[in-house]
C-alpha positions, 0 to 999 in steps of 0.5 A: 797230554795229561787230563786235568783231574780234580776231586770233590770230596768233603761232603761225601767224605763226611758222610762216609765217615758217619757210616764208619762212626755209627758202626764203631758206636754200636760195636760194644752192643755186640760181640762181633768185631767191627774191624778197621775198614770204612766206606769212602765216596767221592766225585772225580772231575776230568778236564772240568767234567765228571769222569767216566770209565775205569780208573785206578786210585791210590790212597795214603794217610798222613799226619799233616795237611802237607808233608808230614809222616805217613800213617798206616799202609798205602791202599791201592784200588784198581779198576774202579768204575766211575759214572758221572764222576761218582765212585765208592770204595772200601778203605782199610789202613789198619788199626791207626785211628787213635784220635789224632788228626789225619789227612787223606791223599788221593792219587788217580791214574786214568785210561792211558795215563802212565803214572798216578796223578796226586790230587791236592789238597789232602782231605782232612778226615772229619769226626762224626757225632757217634764217632766222637761218642765212641772215642770218649766212652762206651758201654762199660758193661761190655768194656768199651774204651774211655780215653782223653787226649793225653791217654786216660783210662780205657776199658777193654773186653775181657775175652770170652771169659766173664772174669771182668773187663781189662782196665788200661791206663797211661799210654794209649798203646798199653794193652791187655794180652790177647784174650785176657780178662781182669787185667789192670794197667794203672799207667805208664808206657809210651817211652820211645825206644832207643835206636835202632829200634823204632816205636814205643815201649808199652805195658801189657797185662794178662788175666787178673794181672797188674802193671802199676806203671813204668814202661815196657813192663809185662805182667802176662802171668795170671795174677802176676804183678809188675809195680813199675820200672822199665823192661820188667816181665812177670810171666807166670802165675802169681809172679811179682816184679816190684820195679827196677829195670830189665827184671823178670819173674818167669815161674809161678810165685816168683818175685823180683823186688827191684834192681836191674836185669834180675831174673826169678825163674824158679817157682816161688823164687825170690830176688831182692834187688841188685843187678844181673842176679838170677834165682832159677830154681824152686824156692831159690833166693838172691837177696841182692848184689850183682851177677849172683845166681841161685840155681837149685831148689832152696838155694840162697845168695845173700848178696855180693858179686858173681856168686853162685848157689847151685846145690839144693838148699845151698847158701852164699851169704855174700862176697864175690866169686863164691860157689856153693855147688853141693847140696846144703853147702855154703860158700862165703868170702872171695872165690870160695868153692863149696863143691860137695854136699854139706861143704862149708867153705869160707875164703878170705880176700886172697885171689886164688880159689879155695875149694872143698875136697869132700862132703860135709867139710868145713874149710876156712882160709884166713890169711890174718888168722882164725879165732874160735871161742868155745864158750862165746865164739863168733862161729859155732857148728851146733849138733841138733838136740831135742828138748831133753838134750838127746840127739834127734833121729831126724836131721841128726846129721844136719848141723846148724851154722851160727855166725856173728854175735855170740848170742845168735842162736837156733831154738831147741830141736831146730835143724838146718838153721843158718845165721850168716852174721850180725846180731847184738848181745842182750846187754848191748841194749843198756849201752846203746840208744837202740833196742838191739838183740841177737838174731835167732831161728826157731824152725828147721832150715831157717836162714838169716843173712845178717843184721840184728834183732832178726827172727826166722820163725817159720819153716825154711823162713829167710831174713836177708838182713836189716833190723828187727825183721821177722819171717814167721810163716813157713817159706816166708822171706824178708829181704831186709830193711826194718828198724828199731825202737829208738829210746830217744823218740824216733820210731821205727818198725821191723818187717814181718812176713807172717804167712806161708810163702809171704815176702817182704822185700824191704822197707820199714814196718811192713807185714805180709799176713796173707799166704804168698803175699808180697810187699816189695818195700815202703813203710807200714804197709800190710798184706792181710789176704792171700796172694796180695801185693804191695809194691811200695809207698806207705804211711807213718806211726802215731804216738802210740806206735800204731799206724793206719796210714800205710797201704793195705791189701785186705782181700785175696789177690789185692794189689797196691802199687804204691802211694800212701794210705791206699787199700785194695779190698774192703777190710771187712774181715772176710778176705775172699769176698772182694778179690782182685782189687787194685790201687796203682798208687796215690793217697788214701784211695780205696778199691773195695769192690771185686776186681775194682781198680783205682789208678792213683790220685787222692781220696778215690773210691771204687766200691763195687765189682769191676768199678774203676777210678783212674785218678783225680781227687775224691771220686767215687765209682759205687755201682758195678762196671762204673768208671771214673777217669779222673777229675775231682769229686765225681760220682759214677753210681749207675750200672756201667756208668762213666765219668771221664773227668771234670769236677763235681759230675754225677752219673746215676743212669744205667750206662750213662756217660759224662765226658768232663766239665763241672757239676753235670748230671747224667741220670737217664739210661745211656744218657750222655753229657759231653762237658760244660757246667751244670748240664743235665741229661735226665732221661733215656738216651738224652744227650748234652754236648756241653755249654752251661745249665742245659737240660735234656729231659726228653727221651732221646733228646739232644742239646749240643751246647749253649746256655740254659737250653731245654730239650723236653720233647721225645727226640727233640734237639737244641743245637746251641744258643741260649734260653731255647726250648724244644718241647715237642716230639722231634722238634729242633732248634739250631741256635739263637736265643729265646726260641720255642719249638713246641710243635711235633717235628717243628724247626727253628734254625736260629734267630730271636724269640721265634715260635714254631708251634704247629706240627712240621712248622718252621720259624726263623729270624726275629719274632717269627710265629709259625702257629699252624701245621706246616707253617713256614715263617721268615721274620727279618730284623724288625722288632715285631711279630710276623705270624702264620695261622694258615695250615701249610702256608709260607709267610715271610717278612723282608723289608729290605726286599726278596731276592732269588738268584738262579745261578752262582754268578747272581746274574739271573733271578727275580726280586721283590724290592723293598716296599714293592708288591710284585716280582721284578725279573733280572733283565739287564742288557749287560746280562743278555746276548744273541739279540734278534728283533721280533717280528711283531706282526708274526707274533700277533699272527701266532698269538691269534692262533693260541687258544685262550681259555678259562680253567682251574688247577687240579690242586685248587677248588674248581670254583677258583678260575684262571684265564690263559693259554696252556704251556704246550700251545704257547711253546708250540706257537713261539718255542720260548722257555726251558720246558714245554710245560712251563710259561715264563712271565718274561716270555709271556710279557714279551709275547704280549708286548710284541703283540702290542707293538704289532697292534701299534703298527696296524693302528699307526697305518690305520691312523694315517689312512684315516687322516688321508680319508678325512682330508679327502672327505673334507675336500669332497665336503668343500666341493659339495658345499660349493656345488650346493652354493652353485646349485642354489644360485642356479635354482634362484636364477631359474626361479627368476626366469620363471617369474619373468616368463610368467609375467610376460616380461621381456 
C-alpha cells in the first residue's frame, strides 16, 4: 500500500526564495558570481503525520500551474534525511529565471516505494522585495541589469577590463560576448528560429562593438558594427555590416553595406549590397549585384552576376559570368575572361567564353560591331604623362582606362585610373534640367564604375556609380547614390568620402570626413571622426542648401544606427574626447559622453561617460553610469542612477533608482522609487514602492505604496494606506488612514487615527493611543479614543466582546461577552465527552488536605498578596489539567463546586438528624411538661393531706 504523502511548502518556499533574492540583490556589490542555485525548504507529511527517515526527491519547473512546458533541467535529490517532516535542499535549474512566472512540481519516493509520487498542486515560485529590486535596477556603476517585462535596456559588467559596461537592449537573451566590455545592442533579437532549429535568434556584441537592431546579428570584433537586418556578422576590428541578411565582415576594417548573404573577408574589403557577393582579400570591393567575388588585394567588382575579380587590383565593372584573373586585369560584359596580368577583356552578350591569351592584351568581342573615335571616342587607353607632357618613369607601363562619356578624364600624371562608363558632356548642362558633368579621376589607381558627375580624387579611391559623388580620401569608397542640383528647385546632394579609408555605401548627401569612417546610406549624414559609423537614416536641406538634421558621428568610434538628426559625440571640435558614443536610431537624440548610448526614441540625451538612454522622448542621462530605459522627460543626474521609464521622473542620488511612474524623485544615495506618481525617496537607501505623493525622507526608510504617506524616521516603514506617518527610528505602519507611529520601534498594523507614541508600542483599530513605552492598544470601531498611559500595558476596547479560541474548530477557549467584566469559558455539553460523576466527599476530603496559603508572585512586589494552593499540590491531589505547573479556572471552579456539593450532602444529613432530634426533643419536652403537671398535682395532693393531718381531720 502506498502511503499518502503531502507537503507543506508555501511559507517555507517564500523564505527560501527570500534568501536567494538577497544574494541576487547584493551581487553587484562584489565581483563574485552569485550563481543560479538557491535554498529550498519544506515539510513532508506521510499518512497525515510528519515524515521521518530517508526519502528521494525529484524537482521540476514548469511555466504553468498545470500542464505547460518544462523550464530548465530536472533536479533529483537522493537520500534526503527528514526529521519531523522537515527537509532542506539546494536546487539549481540553471540560468532560467528571466522574470517569468514558474511553478515547482515535487515528486517523492519514500522507503519501500517502487516509484516517485507526484505531489499536487504545483508550488508557485514567489518573488521577494530584494529579488524584485534586482530584476528592475541594480548598481549601474558595476553594470547590473535593468529590465522591463517587454525587454528593455540592461547593463552588464564589462569583464575584467574597466572599459565600460555593456549596454544590452531589445530581446532579453541578447548578450555581450564573454568577457566583452563597452558593447552596445540597441534592440532587436527574439525572432523564433525556423524548424528544425529550436529557440530564438539573438544579437551579440564584443568589445566596443554595436548592434543597432534586427535579429541574429553578431558584432563580435572590437569596434565592429552591425546596424540591423538578420543573420549578419561583423567579427573583426572595425568591421561593419549596414544591414540586410546573412552578411558577414570577417577581417579588420571590412564593410558590407547591405543586401543578403554577402561576405567581406579581406582587410578593409567592401561589399555594397546585392546577394551572395564576396570580397575576400585586402581592399577588395564588390559594389553590388549577385554571386560576385573579389578575391585579390584591391580587386573590384562593380555589380552584375557571377563575376570574379581574382587578380590583384583586378576589376569587373559588372555584367555576368566575367573573370578578371590577372593582376590589374579587367573583364566586362558576359563570360569575359581576363586571365593574364594587365589584360582587359570585354565580351558582348554571346554565350561562349571570351578569354585573353597573353599579358596586357585588350580584347573586345562585339557581335554588333566596335566603334572607336580617336578625338571624342567612347573608350580610350591613355598613356601616362607628367605635367610637362613627358612619359612618367614611374607607372609608364600602366595605362588609364577611360570609358563612357568622351569627356570623362583622368588628371595629369595619374596612373592606373579606371572609369568604366557613365558621365555627361559639359554642354549637357545647358540642354538638361540637371547640372550633369563628366566623371573624372585625379589620383593614381582611382576607379569610377559609372554614373555621372562623380569624382575619385584620393589614392586608390573608388566611386561605384550614382551621381555627383566624390571619393577624395586615399582608399576611400562611395558605392553609389547621390544626386544633382535640380534647377527647378528639387535639391539633392552627392555623397563624399573625404578621409582615408572612409566609406559611403549610398544614399544622398552623406559625407565621411573621419579616417575609416563608414556611412551605409541614408540622407545628409556626416561622419567627422575616425572610425565613426552611421547605418542610415538622415535629414533634409534648408533653402540655402545646408543641412543640420542629418545623423552625425562627431567623435572617434561613434556610431549612429539610423533615424533622424541623431548625434554620436559632443561635436565640440575635438574628436578624441568623447569616443565610442552610440545612437541606435530615433529622432534628435544625442550621445555626447564617452561610451554613451541612446538606443532610440526622440530628443534623448546621454551626455556623460558610460550613460545610457534606451529610448522614449526627451530623456536626459547627465552623470556617469546613469541609465534611463525609456519613457518621457525623465532625468538621471546622479552617478550610477537609473530611471527605467515613466514620465517626468528625476533621479539625482548616487546609484538611486526609479522604476517608472510619473513625476517621482529619488534624491538620496541608493534610494529607490518603484513607480506611482509624485513620490519622493530623498535620503540614503530610502524606498517608495509606488502609490501617490508618498515621501520617504528618513535614512533607510520605506513606503510600499498608498497615498500621501510619510516615512521620516531612520529605517521607518509605511506599507500603504493614506496620510500615514512613521516618524521615529524603525517605526512601522502597515496601512490604514491618518495613523502616526512616533515612538522608536512603534507599530501600527492599520486602522484609522491610531497613535503609537511610546517606544515599542502598538496601536491598532480606531483611535487607539499607545502613549507610553511598550503599550499595546486595540481599539474597536467606536469613534472615541482609547488610551494607554502605563508602561508595558495592554489595553483593548472590544464592545462586541473578546473571544480567544484554542483550537481550529473554535470549540475551546474563553470569552468576555459584550458589557461583561469576567471571562466565560466554553463549557457546552456538546463539546465534551467521557463524563464521570465526581465523588463529592472524596473531593472534599482531598481538598481538605491541599495546603491553602497566602503568597506573592516573584514578578510582583512582595506587598501584593494572593491566596490559594500551588499548582503542584493541586495536581497531586486531583490530577487535573495539562500541566502540574498550572491551575485551570475550570478545574479550580469544578473542585470548589464538587466540594460545595460534598458539604451540601453533609449539611443535608445533618439537617435531617437535627429535625429528628428536634422531634424527639419536643416529645421529651411534652413528656416533661406532663410529668411536671402530674408532679404539681401530686405535690398539691400531698400538701392537702398534710394539712389534714395537721388539723386532725379524718
